[in-house]
Structure formats: C-alpha cells, structure tokens
N, C-alpha and C positions, 0 to 999 in steps of 0.2 A: 243548064248553065244560066246563071242569073245575069240579066242585062242591066247595067247601071251606067249612068254617065254623070260626070261632075261638071256643074256649071261654073262660071267664072266667080260666082258669089261663094262657092264652097259647099252649096247644098247638094245633096245627092238626089237625083231624079230617079225614082223607082216606080215601076208600074204596080197596079193593084194586085196582080197575080203574085208578084214577088212578096208584097206585104202579107198576103194571105198565107203563103208558104212559111214565112218567118213566124207568123203568129201561131200557126199550127204546130211548129216544131219547138216553140219556146218552153213548153211544159216538159218535154223530154230533156232539154238542156238544163232546166232547173233541177229536175230529179237527179240527173247525172252529176251535177255539181254538188248537190247535197250528199250523195253517196260518196263522192270524192272527199268532201269535207269530213265525213265520218271516218273514212279510212285514214285520212291524214292524222286525225286525232288518235286513232288506234296505234299508228306507227309511232307517234310522238310519245304516247304512254309507254309503249314497249321500250323505247330508248331510255326514258327516265327510270323505269323499273330496272332495266339492265344496269344502268349507272349506279343505282343504289344497292343492288344485290351483289354486284361483282366488282367491288372497288380495287381488288388486287389483280385483275386480269392484265395480261400483257398490253403494252402500249399499242402494238399493231392491231390487236383486236378492238381496243377502244377507238382507235382512229377509223377502223372500218365501220364500226357502229355509228360513229359521229358523222362520217361521210354519207352513209346510207340515210340517216335521219335528215341531214341538211338537204341532200338531193331530193328526197321525198317531199319535204316541205316546199322546196322551190318549185317542183313540178305541180303540186296541188295549189301553190300560191298563184302560179300563172293561170291555172284553171279558174281559180276564184276571181282573178282580175278579169278574165274573159266574161264571167257571169255578170260582173258589175257593169261591163260595157254594153250589155244587151239592153 
C-alpha cells in the first residue's frame, strides 16, 4: 500500500520508495495504453466499415453497433486520459 499525505499547500509528500515503484511501472502503463489505443482504432474502423457495407440493416442492429462503438471509445478514452495524467 502506498503511503501519501497531502500538505496544506496541496503538494503530495511521497517517499523515495514510492517514486521508484511508480518509475518502474510507468513503462508497462505506457505499453498498455498504446495497445489500448491500437485496439480502439481497430474497433472504430470496424464500425465505419460496417456502416458503409450494410446501409440497409435493421435499425436495432445499427443501434447496437453504434452503442458498442461509443462505449468502446469512451472506455479507451478514459484510459488515454489516465495516461496523460501520469
């Protein structure tokens, strides 16, 4: 468990061991984020291709594909936001 304390100034006081652990795991987080970005692009491409190839599909099917695409982009978007905060 990481031990942190917040001072009145808003700075986070973290010991050296915690910084070392964060530094050692940052590469894994970066690689995971890049894989997530690639997969997000693959899902988006599949949604676009589906939309172009099957314009006459029922509205329920299109709604399901749209929902899946939006949900996937939101999940990967949150992951991307977490990477920017590192």
